[in-house]
C-alpha positions as CSV (number, residue, x, y, z in Angstrom):
1,M,0.0,0.0,0.0
2,A,1.3,3.4,-0.9
3,Q,2.3,5.6,2.0
4,T,0.9,9.2,2.3
5,H,1.3,12.3,4.3
6,W,-0.7,15.4,4.9
7,V,-0.1,18.8,3.3
8,V,-2.1,22.0,3.2
9,I,-3.2,23.1,-0.2
10,N,-4.9,26.5,-0.5
11,G,-5.8,26.3,3.2
12,T,-7.3,22.7,3.1
13,S,-5.5,19.6,4.5
14,R,-5.0,16.9,1.9
15,Q,-3.2,13.6,1.7
16,V,-0.6,13.2,-0.9
17,A,1.7,10.2,-1.8
18,E,5.1,10.2,0.0
19,R,8.0,11.5,-2.2
20,S,5.6,13.4,-4.4
21,S,6.9,16.2,-6.5
22,L,5.0,19.5,-7.1
23,A,4.3,18.2,-10.6
24,A,2.8,14.9,-9.2
25,V,0.6,16.8,-6.8
26,L,-0.7,19.1,-9.6
27,D,-1.3,16.1,-11.8
28,S,-3.3,14.4,-9.0
29,L,-5.4,17.5,-8.7
30,G,-6.0,17.6,-12.5
31,I,-4.0,20.9,-12.8
32,S,-1.7,21.4,-15.7
33,C,1.8,22.5,-14.8
34,A,1.7,24.9,-17.8
35,T,-1.2,26.9,-16.3
36,A,-0.2,26.9,-12.6
37,V,1.7,29.1,-10.2
38,V,2.8,27.4,-7.0
39,E,3.9,28.9,-3.7
40,H,5.7,26.2,-1.7
41,N,6.1,27.1,2.0
42,G,6.0,30.8,1.1
43,V,8.3,30.7,-1.9
44,I,7.2,30.9,-5.5
45,V,8.6,27.8,-7.4
46,P,9.7,28.3,-11.0
47,R,7.7,26.0,-13.3
48,E,10.9,24.3,-14.5
49,Q,11.5,23.1,-10.9
50,F,8.1,21.5,-10.3
51,E,9.3,18.0,-11.1
52,A,12.4,18.4,-8.9
53,T,10.7,20.0,-5.9
54,A,9.6,17.4,-3.3
55,V,6.5,17.9,-1.2
56,G,7.0,16.8,2.5
57,P,4.7,16.3,5.5
58,G,3.1,19.5,6.7
59,D,4.2,21.5,3.7
60,R,1.9,24.4,2.6
61,L,1.1,25.0,-1.0
62,E,-0.8,27.9,-2.5
63,L,-1.9,27.2,-6.1
64,V,-3.2,29.6,-8.7
65,R,-4.3,28.6,-12.1
66,F,-4.5,30.8,-15.2
67,M,-7.8,30.7,-17.0
68,G,-8.3,31.9,-20.6
69,G,-11.4,33.7,-21.7
70,G,-12.7,36.5,-23.7
């Protein structure tokens, strides 16, 4: 069975798989890395670092998605 831990995403506690990257968390939420801005523990993470940035127990993520429209 896969191990999980708790993180806070936009103010809500959620379980994520251990050793998840930011990219994996976004994917699990159905959010494209190409349209997201992520603040990880108070620091904006450059998109090119989403795959290499690990999400640990108790981490805080703030996610913003860009939406197109007219």
